[in-house]
PyMOL Python script that loads the backbone (N, CA, C, O; Angstrom):
from pymol import cmd

cmd.read_pdbstr("""\
ATOM      1  N   ASN A   1       2.523  30.234  36.252  1.00  0.00           N
ATOM      2  CA  ASN A   1       2.582  31.147  37.135  1.00  0.00           C
ATOM      3  C   ASN A   1       4.154  31.572  38.043  1.00  0.00           C
ATOM      4  O   ASN A   1       4.994  30.707  38.290  1.00  0.00           O
ATOM      5  N   PRO A   2       4.275  32.641  38.338  1.00  0.00           N
ATOM      6  CA  PRO A   2       5.545  33.113  38.768  1.00  0.00           C
ATOM      7  C   PRO A   2       5.641  32.970  40.156  1.00  0.00           C
ATOM      8  O   PRO A   2       6.796  33.024  40.580  1.00  0.00           O
ATOM      9  N   ALA A   3       4.401  32.738  41.318  1.00  0.00           N
ATOM     10  CA  ALA A   3       4.797  32.315  42.156  1.00  0.00           C
ATOM     11  C   ALA A   3       4.754  30.471  42.428  1.00  0.00           C
ATOM     12  O   ALA A   3       5.060  29.882  43.465  1.00  0.00           O
ATOM     13  N   ASN A   4       4.362  29.988  41.369  1.00  0.00           N
ATOM     14  CA  ASN A   4       4.954  28.466  41.685  1.00  0.00           C
ATOM     15  C   ASN A   4       6.127  28.552  42.181  1.00  0.00           C
ATOM     16  O   ASN A   4       6.762  29.606  42.145  1.00  0.00           O
ATOM     17  N   LYS A   5       6.639  27.311  42.785  1.00  0.00           N
ATOM     18  CA  LYS A   5       7.902  26.692  42.749  1.00  0.00           C
ATOM     19  C   LYS A   5       7.834  25.410  42.203  1.00  0.00           C
ATOM     20  O   LYS A   5       6.894  24.637  42.391  1.00  0.00           O
ATOM     21  N   VAL A   6       9.149  25.103  41.307  1.00  0.00           N
ATOM     22  CA  VAL A   6       9.279  23.765  40.687  1.00  0.00           C
ATOM     23  C   VAL A   6      10.683  23.052  41.755  1.00  0.00           C
ATOM     24  O   VAL A   6      11.824  23.497  41.882  1.00  0.00           O
ATOM     25  N   MET A   7      10.137  21.981  42.312  1.00  0.00           N
ATOM     26  CA  MET A   7      11.453  21.290  43.000  1.00  0.00           C
ATOM     27  C   MET A   7      11.216  19.898  42.649  1.00  0.00           C
ATOM     28  O   MET A   7      10.174  19.371  42.260  1.00  0.00           O
ATOM     29  N   ASN A   8      12.885  19.171  42.946  1.00  0.00           N
ATOM     30  CA  ASN A   8      13.160  17.838  42.954  1.00  0.00           C
ATOM     31  C   ASN A   8      13.215  17.745  41.521  1.00  0.00           C
ATOM     32  O   ASN A   8      12.911  16.591  41.217  1.00  0.00           O
ATOM     33  N   VAL A   9      13.511  18.564  40.318  1.00  0.00           N
ATOM     34  CA  VAL A   9      13.922  18.104  39.332  1.00  0.00           C
ATOM     35  C   VAL A   9      14.837  16.920  38.542  1.00  0.00           C
ATOM     36  O   VAL A   9      16.061  16.997  38.437  1.00  0.00           O
ATOM     37  N   SER A  10      14.045  15.847  38.024  1.00  0.00           N
ATOM     38  CA  SER A  10      15.168  14.642  37.976  1.00  0.00           C
ATOM     39  C   SER A  10      15.102  14.095  36.384  1.00  0.00           C
ATOM     40  O   SER A  10      14.176  13.465  35.872  1.00  0.00           O
ATOM     41  N   MET A  11      15.933  14.379  35.969  1.00  0.00           N
ATOM     42  CA  MET A  11      16.025  14.072  34.424  1.00  0.00           C
ATOM     43  C   MET A  11      17.412  13.322  33.708  1.00  0.00           C
ATOM     44  O   MET A  11      18.406  13.917  33.291  1.00  0.00           O
ATOM     45  N   HIS A  12      17.150  11.732  33.697  1.00  0.00           N
ATOM     46  CA  HIS A  12      17.785  11.017  33.207  1.00  0.00           C
ATOM     47  C   HIS A  12      17.390   9.477  32.611  1.00  0.00           C
ATOM     48  O   HIS A  12      16.540   8.678  33.003  1.00  0.00           O
ATOM     49  N   GLY A  13      18.404   9.396  31.455  1.00  0.00           N
ATOM     50  CA  GLY A  13      17.958   8.234  30.510  1.00  0.00           C
ATOM     51  C   GLY A  13      16.547   8.152  30.163  1.00  0.00           C
ATOM     52  O   GLY A  13      15.927   7.089  30.149  1.00  0.00           O
ATOM     53  N   GLY A  14      15.865   9.706  29.781  1.00  0.00           N
ATOM     54  CA  GLY A  14      14.599   9.286  28.969  1.00  0.00           C
ATOM     55  C   GLY A  14      13.661   9.356  30.164  1.00  0.00           C
ATOM     56  O   GLY A  14      12.504   8.995  29.947  1.00  0.00           O
ATOM     57  N   THR A  15      13.954   9.736  31.315  1.00  0.00           N
ATOM     58  CA  THR A  15      12.702   9.591  31.993  1.00  0.00           C
ATOM     59  C   THR A  15      12.649  11.476  32.675  1.00  0.00           C
ATOM     60  O   THR A  15      13.486  12.340  32.413  1.00  0.00           O
ATOM     61  N   VAL A  16      11.870  11.578  33.232  1.00  0.00           N
ATOM     62  CA  VAL A  16      11.604  13.113  34.071  1.00  0.00           C
ATOM     63  C   VAL A  16      10.771  12.750  35.333  1.00  0.00           C
ATOM     64  O   VAL A  16      10.175  11.694  35.544  1.00  0.00           O
ATOM     65  N   SER A  17      10.856  13.859  36.131  1.00  0.00           N
ATOM     66  CA  SER A  17      10.478  13.904  37.261  1.00  0.00           C
ATOM     67  C   SER A  17      10.443  15.445  37.887  1.00  0.00           C
ATOM     68  O   SER A  17      11.508  16.059  37.948  1.00  0.00           O
ATOM     69  N   TYR A  18       9.427  15.959  38.272  1.00  0.00           N
ATOM     70  CA  TYR A  18       9.315  16.962  39.362  1.00  0.00           C
ATOM     71  C   TYR A  18       8.243  17.637  39.984  1.00  0.00           C
ATOM     72  O   TYR A  18       7.117  17.377  39.559  1.00  0.00           O
ATOM     73  N   ASP A  19       8.332  18.253  40.682  1.00  0.00           N
ATOM     74  CA  ASP A  19       7.482  18.697  41.726  1.00  0.00           C
ATOM     75  C   ASP A  19       6.679  19.974  41.572  1.00  0.00           C
ATOM     76  O   ASP A  19       7.332  20.809  40.945  1.00  0.00           O
ATOM     77  N   ILE A  20       5.326  20.456  41.982  1.00  0.00           N
ATOM     78  CA  ILE A  20       5.161  21.656  41.325  1.00  0.00           C
ATOM     79  C   ILE A  20       4.490  22.315  42.672  1.00  0.00           C
ATOM     80  O   ILE A  20       3.393  22.005  43.138  1.00  0.00           O
ATOM     81  N   GLU A  21       5.249  23.132  43.102  1.00  0.00           N
ATOM     82  CA  GLU A  21       4.296  23.722  44.666  1.00  0.00           C
ATOM     83  C   GLU A  21       3.454  24.953  44.405  1.00  0.00           C
ATOM     84  O   GLU A  21       4.089  25.973  44.673  1.00  0.00           O
ATOM     85  N   SER A  22       2.279  25.174  43.986  1.00  0.00           N
ATOM     86  CA  SER A  22       1.353  26.367  44.007  1.00  0.00           C
ATOM     87  C   SER A  22       0.722  26.548  45.426  1.00  0.00           C
ATOM     88  O   SER A  22       0.918  26.012  46.516  1.00  0.00           O
ATOM     89  N   LEU A  23      -0.289  27.723  44.871  1.00  0.00           N
ATOM     90  CA  LEU A  23      -1.030  28.499  46.211  1.00  0.00           C
ATOM     91  C   LEU A  23      -1.701  27.523  46.976  1.00  0.00           C
ATOM     92  O   LEU A  23      -1.655  27.467  48.205  1.00  0.00           O
ATOM     93  N   TYR A  24      -2.469  26.575  46.072  1.00  0.00           N
ATOM     94  CA  TYR A  24      -3.446  25.663  45.998  1.00  0.00           C
ATOM     95  C   TYR A  24      -3.329  24.181  46.385  1.00  0.00           C
ATOM     96  O   TYR A  24      -4.063  23.582  47.171  1.00  0.00           O
ATOM     97  N   ALA A  25      -1.934  23.529  45.476  1.00  0.00           N
ATOM     98  CA  ALA A  25      -2.149  22.363  45.509  1.00  0.00           C
ATOM     99  C   ALA A  25      -0.328  21.856  44.994  1.00  0.00           C
ATOM    100  O   ALA A  25       0.384  22.496  44.221  1.00  0.00           O
ATOM    101  N   MET A  26      -0.059  20.907  45.514  1.00  0.00           N
ATOM    102  CA  MET A  26       1.545  20.207  45.027  1.00  0.00           C
ATOM    103  C   MET A  26       1.126  19.274  43.934  1.00  0.00           C
ATOM    104  O   MET A  26       0.190  18.475  43.915  1.00  0.00           O
ATOM    105  N   THR A  27       2.042  19.557  43.014  1.00  0.00           N
ATOM    106  CA  THR A  27       1.674  18.858  41.793  1.00  0.00           C
ATOM    107  C   THR A  27       3.007  17.847  41.469  1.00  0.00           C
ATOM    108  O   THR A  27       4.081  18.424  41.297  1.00  0.00           O
ATOM    109  N   ARG A  28       2.978  16.251  41.373  1.00  0.00           N
ATOM    110  CA  ARG A  28       4.029  15.633  40.741  1.00  0.00           C
ATOM    111  C   ARG A  28       3.756  15.051  39.831  1.00  0.00           C
ATOM    112  O   ARG A  28       2.729  14.381  39.724  1.00  0.00           O
ATOM    113  N   VAL A  29       4.834  15.215  38.770  1.00  0.00           N
ATOM    114  CA  VAL A  29       5.015  14.752  37.654  1.00  0.00           C
ATOM    115  C   VAL A  29       6.146  13.818  37.318  1.00  0.00           C
ATOM    116  O   VAL A  29       7.314  13.986  37.669  1.00  0.00           O
ATOM    117  N   GLU A  30       5.687  12.830  36.613  1.00  0.00           N
ATOM    118  CA  GLU A  30       6.617  11.780  36.167  1.00  0.00           C
ATOM    119  C   GLU A  30       6.179  10.934  35.153  1.00  0.00           C
ATOM    120  O   GLU A  30       5.103  10.337  35.109  1.00  0.00           O
ATOM    121  N   GLY A  31       7.500  10.917  33.969  1.00  0.00           N
ATOM    122  CA  GLY A  31       7.353  10.152  32.869  1.00  0.00           C
ATOM    123  C   GLY A  31       8.518   9.897  31.946  1.00  0.00           C
ATOM    124  O   GLY A  31       9.667   9.880  32.388  1.00  0.00           O
ATOM    125  N   THR A  32       8.257   9.709  30.739  1.00  0.00           N
ATOM    126  CA  THR A  32       9.006   9.669  30.253  1.00  0.00           C
ATOM    127  C   THR A  32       9.116  10.925  28.948  1.00  0.00           C
ATOM    128  O   THR A  32       8.137  11.616  28.667  1.00  0.00           O
ATOM    129  N   VAL A  33      10.462  11.073  28.234  1.00  0.00           N
ATOM    130  CA  VAL A  33      10.266  11.815  27.072  1.00  0.00           C
ATOM    131  C   VAL A  33      11.958  11.273  25.908  1.00  0.00           C
ATOM    132  O   VAL A  33      13.041  10.741  26.154  1.00  0.00           O
ATOM    133  N   SER A  34      11.266  11.815  24.672  1.00  0.00           N
ATOM    134  CA  SER A  34      12.429  11.302  23.827  1.00  0.00           C
ATOM    135  C   SER A  34      12.239  12.233  22.963  1.00  0.00           C
ATOM    136  O   SER A  34      11.326  13.024  23.202  1.00  0.00           O
ATOM    137  N   THR A  35      12.954  12.387  21.858  1.00  0.00           N
ATOM    138  CA  THR A  35      13.338  13.040  20.455  1.00  0.00           C
ATOM    139  C   THR A  35      11.918  13.190  19.699  1.00  0.00           C
ATOM    140  O   THR A  35      11.567  14.113  18.964  1.00  0.00           O
ATOM    141  N   THR A  36      11.189  12.029  20.076  1.00  0.00           N
ATOM    142  CA  THR A  36      10.083  12.175  18.830  1.00  0.00           C
ATOM    143  C   THR A  36       8.455  12.302  19.927  1.00  0.00           C
ATOM    144  O   THR A  36       7.388  12.320  19.313  1.00  0.00           O
ATOM    145  N   GLY A  37       8.430  12.372  21.343  1.00  0.00           N
ATOM    146  CA  GLY A  37       7.296  12.493  21.699  1.00  0.00           C
ATOM    147  C   GLY A  37       7.194  12.527  23.346  1.00  0.00           C
ATOM    148  O   GLY A  37       8.394  12.720  23.539  1.00  0.00           O
ATOM    149  N   PHE A  38       6.796  12.493  24.280  1.00  0.00           N
ATOM    150  CA  PHE A  38       6.488  12.374  25.817  1.00  0.00           C
ATOM    151  C   PHE A  38       5.226  11.724  26.393  1.00  0.00           C
ATOM    152  O   PHE A  38       4.184  11.566  25.755  1.00  0.00           O
ATOM    153  N   SER A  39       5.429  11.364  27.665  1.00  0.00           N
ATOM    154  CA  SER A  39       4.214  11.007  28.439  1.00  0.00           C
ATOM    155  C   SER A  39       4.647  10.804  29.518  1.00  0.00           C
ATOM    156  O   SER A  39       5.542  10.038  29.876  1.00  0.00           O
ATOM    157  N   VAL A  40       3.561  11.993  30.492  1.00  0.00           N
ATOM    158  CA  VAL A  40       3.577  11.873  31.386  1.00  0.00           C
ATOM    159  C   VAL A  40       2.305  11.590  32.457  1.00  0.00           C
ATOM    160  O   VAL A  40       1.213  11.145  32.103  1.00  0.00           O
ATOM    161  N   VAL A  41       2.635  11.905  33.701  1.00  0.00           N
ATOM    162  CA  VAL A  41       1.322  11.596  34.761  1.00  0.00           C
ATOM    163  C   VAL A  41       1.286  12.629  35.488  1.00  0.00           C
ATOM    164  O   VAL A  41       2.207  12.461  36.287  1.00  0.00           O
ATOM    165  N   ARG A  42       0.801  13.582  35.705  1.00  0.00           N
ATOM    166  CA  ARG A  42       0.399  14.721  36.696  1.00  0.00           C
ATOM    167  C   ARG A  42      -0.491  14.148  37.510  1.00  0.00           C
ATOM    168  O   ARG A  42      -1.395  13.402  37.134  1.00  0.00           O
ATOM    169  N   LYS A  43      -0.190  14.586  39.022  1.00  0.00           N
ATOM    170  CA  LYS A  43      -1.058  14.167  39.904  1.00  0.00           C
ATOM    171  C   LYS A  43      -1.182  15.385  40.951  1.00  0.00           C
ATOM    172  O   LYS A  43      -0.393  15.441  41.895  1.00  0.00           O
ATOM    173  N   ALA A  44      -1.931  16.115  40.818  1.00  0.00           N
ATOM    174  CA  ALA A  44      -2.169  17.334  41.723  1.00  0.00           C
ATOM    175  C   ALA A  44      -2.975  17.031  43.186  1.00  0.00           C
ATOM    176  O   ALA A  44      -4.190  16.842  43.246  1.00  0.00           O
ATOM    177  N   THR A  45      -2.303  17.025  44.042  1.00  0.00           N
ATOM    178  CA  THR A  45      -2.841  17.013  45.365  1.00  0.00           C
ATOM    179  C   THR A  45      -3.256  18.234  46.253  1.00  0.00           C
ATOM    180  O   THR A  45      -2.455  18.519  47.143  1.00  0.00           O
ATOM    181  N   PRO A  46      -4.336  18.965  46.151  1.00  0.00           N
ATOM    182  CA  PRO A  46      -4.885  20.160  46.536  1.00  0.00           C
ATOM    183  C   PRO A  46      -4.285  20.186  48.555  1.00  0.00           C
ATOM    184  O   PRO A  46      -4.040  19.338  49.413  1.00  0.00           O
ATOM    185  N   LYS A  47      -4.293  21.402  48.477  1.00  0.00           N
ATOM    186  CA  LYS A  47      -3.514  21.775  50.224  1.00  0.00           C
ATOM    187  C   LYS A  47      -4.787  21.701  51.056  1.00  0.00           C
ATOM    188  O   LYS A  47      -4.791  21.243  52.199  1.00  0.00           O
ATOM    189  N   GLY A  48      -6.060  22.254  50.323  1.00  0.00           N
ATOM    190  CA  GLY A  48      -7.339  22.417  51.221  1.00  0.00           C
ATOM    191  C   GLY A  48      -7.560  20.736  51.726  1.00  0.00           C
ATOM    192  O   GLY A  48      -7.009  19.746  51.245  1.00  0.00           O
ATOM    193  N   ASP A  49      -8.789  20.818  53.119  1.00  0.00           N
ATOM    194  CA  ASP A  49      -9.136  19.158  53.292  1.00  0.00           C
ATOM    195  C   ASP A  49     -10.405  19.394  52.283  1.00  0.00           C
ATOM    196  O   ASP A  49     -11.172  18.609  52.840  1.00  0.00           O
ATOM    197  N   LYS A  50     -10.891  19.731  51.586  1.00  0.00           N
ATOM    198  CA  LYS A  50     -12.174  19.296  51.114  1.00  0.00           C
ATOM    199  C   LYS A  50     -12.348  19.613  49.632  1.00  0.00           C
ATOM    200  O   LYS A  50     -13.356  19.897  48.984  1.00  0.00           O
ATOM    201  N   ALA A  51     -10.544  19.424  49.150  1.00  0.00           N
ATOM    202  CA  ALA A  51     -11.039  19.389  47.567  1.00  0.00           C
ATOM    203  C   ALA A  51     -10.374  17.689  47.184  1.00  0.00           C
ATOM    204  O   ALA A  51      -9.683  17.006  47.939  1.00  0.00           O
ATOM    205  N   LEU A  52     -10.745  17.405  46.088  1.00  0.00           N
ATOM    206  CA  LEU A  52     -10.093  16.195  45.300  1.00  0.00           C
ATOM    207  C   LEU A  52      -8.896  16.200  44.556  1.00  0.00           C
ATOM    208  O   LEU A  52      -8.836  16.999  43.621  1.00  0.00           O
ATOM    209  N   SER A  53      -7.789  15.362  44.814  1.00  0.00           N
ATOM    210  CA  SER A  53      -6.811  14.862  44.085  1.00  0.00           C
ATOM    211  C   SER A  53      -7.260  14.478  42.355  1.00  0.00           C
ATOM    212  O   SER A  53      -8.036  13.604  41.967  1.00  0.00           O
ATOM    213  N   VAL A  54      -6.406  15.548  41.477  1.00  0.00           N
ATOM    214  CA  VAL A  54      -6.679  15.144  40.357  1.00  0.00           C
ATOM    215  C   VAL A  54      -5.622  14.492  39.748  1.00  0.00           C
ATOM    216  O   VAL A  54      -4.546  15.069  39.902  1.00  0.00           O
ATOM    217  N   THR A  55      -5.577  12.950  38.778  1.00  0.00           N
ATOM    218  CA  THR A  55      -4.754  12.777  38.194  1.00  0.00           C
ATOM    219  C   THR A  55      -5.311  13.188  36.622  1.00  0.00           C
ATOM    220  O   THR A  55      -6.460  13.528  36.341  1.00  0.00           O
ATOM    221  N   MET A  56      -4.214  13.061  35.736  1.00  0.00           N
ATOM    222  CA  MET A  56      -4.081  13.078  34.419  1.00  0.00           C
ATOM    223  C   MET A  56      -2.846  12.530  34.160  1.00  0.00           C
ATOM    224  O   MET A  56      -1.855  12.542  34.889  1.00  0.00           O
ATOM    225  N   LYS A  57      -3.054  11.779  32.455  1.00  0.00           N
ATOM    226  CA  LYS A  57      -1.681  11.672  31.749  1.00  0.00           C
ATOM    227  C   LYS A  57      -1.932  12.244  30.552  1.00  0.00           C
ATOM    228  O   LYS A  57      -2.994  12.313  29.934  1.00  0.00           O
ATOM    229  N   VAL A  58      -0.591  12.749  30.214  1.00  0.00           N
ATOM    230  CA  VAL A  58      -0.573  13.900  28.951  1.00  0.00           C
ATOM    231  C   VAL A  58       0.490  12.977  28.122  1.00  0.00           C
ATOM    232  O   VAL A  58       1.417  12.446  28.733  1.00  0.00           O
ATOM    233  N   ASP A  59       0.338  12.809  26.781  1.00  0.00           N
ATOM    234  CA  ASP A  59       0.564  12.419  25.875  1.00  0.00           C
ATOM    235  C   ASP A  59       1.007  13.388  24.912  1.00  0.00           C
ATOM    236  O   ASP A  59       0.242  14.351  24.877  1.00  0.00           O
ATOM    237  N   GLY A  60       2.080  13.478  24.034  1.00  0.00           N
ATOM    238  CA  GLY A  60       2.685  13.984  22.879  1.00  0.00           C
ATOM    239  C   GLY A  60       3.439  13.528  21.901  1.00  0.00           C
ATOM    240  O   GLY A  60       4.415  12.801  22.081  1.00  0.00           O
ATOM    241  N   LYS A  61       3.044  13.918  20.827  1.00  0.00           N
ATOM    242  CA  LYS A  61       4.553  13.766  19.986  1.00  0.00           C
ATOM    243  C   LYS A  61       4.569  14.089  18.508  1.00  0.00           C
ATOM    244  O   LYS A  61       3.574  14.024  17.786  1.00  0.00           O
ATOM    245  N   ARG A  62       5.814  14.453  18.109  1.00  0.00           N
ATOM    246  CA  ARG A  62       6.466  15.540  17.292  1.00  0.00           C
ATOM    247  C   ARG A  62       5.652  15.010  16.205  1.00  0.00           C
ATOM    248  O   ARG A  62       5.357  13.826  16.046  1.00  0.00           O
ATOM    249  N   THR A  63       5.262  16.157  15.353  1.00  0.00           N
ATOM    250  CA  THR A  63       4.609  15.720  13.838  1.00  0.00           C
ATOM    251  C   THR A  63       5.522  16.637  13.005  1.00  0.00           C
ATOM    252  O   THR A  63       5.034  17.064  11.958  1.00  0.00           O
ATOM    253  N   GLY A  64       6.526  16.927  13.257  1.00  0.00           N
ATOM    254  CA  GLY A  64       7.411  17.489  12.280  1.00  0.00           C
ATOM    255  C   GLY A  64       8.293  18.439  12.670  1.00  0.00           C
ATOM    256  O   GLY A  64       8.336  18.550  13.895  1.00  0.00           O
ATOM    257  N   ASP A  65       9.349  19.503  11.793  1.00  0.00           N
ATOM    258  CA  ASP A  65       9.800  20.466  11.592  1.00  0.00           C
ATOM    259  C   ASP A  65       8.996  21.940  11.926  1.00  0.00           C
ATOM    260  O   ASP A  65       7.823  22.087  11.583  1.00  0.00           O
ATOM    261  N   CYS A  66       9.708  22.942  12.587  1.00  0.00           N
ATOM    262  CA  CYS A  66       8.690  24.282  12.747  1.00  0.00           C
ATOM    263  C   CYS A  66       9.229  24.774  11.399  1.00  0.00           C
ATOM    264  O   CYS A  66      10.313  24.322  11.031  1.00  0.00           O
ATOM    265  N   ALA A  67       8.566  25.678  10.607  1.00  0.00           N
ATOM    266  CA  ALA A  67       8.395  26.061   9.594  1.00  0.00           C
ATOM    267  C   ALA A  67       9.124  27.315  10.136  1.00  0.00           C
ATOM    268  O   ALA A  67       8.803  27.944  11.144  1.00  0.00           O
ATOM    269  N   PRO A  68      10.413  27.640   9.100  1.00  0.00           N
ATOM    270  CA  PRO A  68      11.324  28.888   9.062  1.00  0.00           C
ATOM    271  C   PRO A  68      10.719  30.113   8.915  1.00  0.00           C
ATOM    272  O   PRO A  68       9.734  30.316   8.205  1.00  0.00           O
ATOM    273  N   LYS A  69      11.257  30.874   9.532  1.00  0.00           N
ATOM    274  CA  LYS A  69      10.603  32.861   9.852  1.00  0.00           C
ATOM    275  C   LYS A  69      11.044  33.045   8.266  1.00  0.00           C
ATOM    276  O   LYS A  69      10.912  34.136   7.711  1.00  0.00           O
TER     277      LYS A  69
END
""", "prot")
cmd.dss("prot")
cmd.show_as("cartoon", "prot")
cmd.util.cbc("prot")
cmd.orient("prot")
């Protein structure tokens, strides 16, 4: 979403972290990345006082090269 702001980006030694400010929530992302995969935890804290925070873990792994065009 173009209205979201990405802030506090840090990428060092295989770790990544950043914040995303959207209209409805602040989201913190922290994790690890490598040439073969990634694992991050995303915690979204709503700006409204009646909503719940959501935390999710996202893992991914490289499955192979992209097919040539």
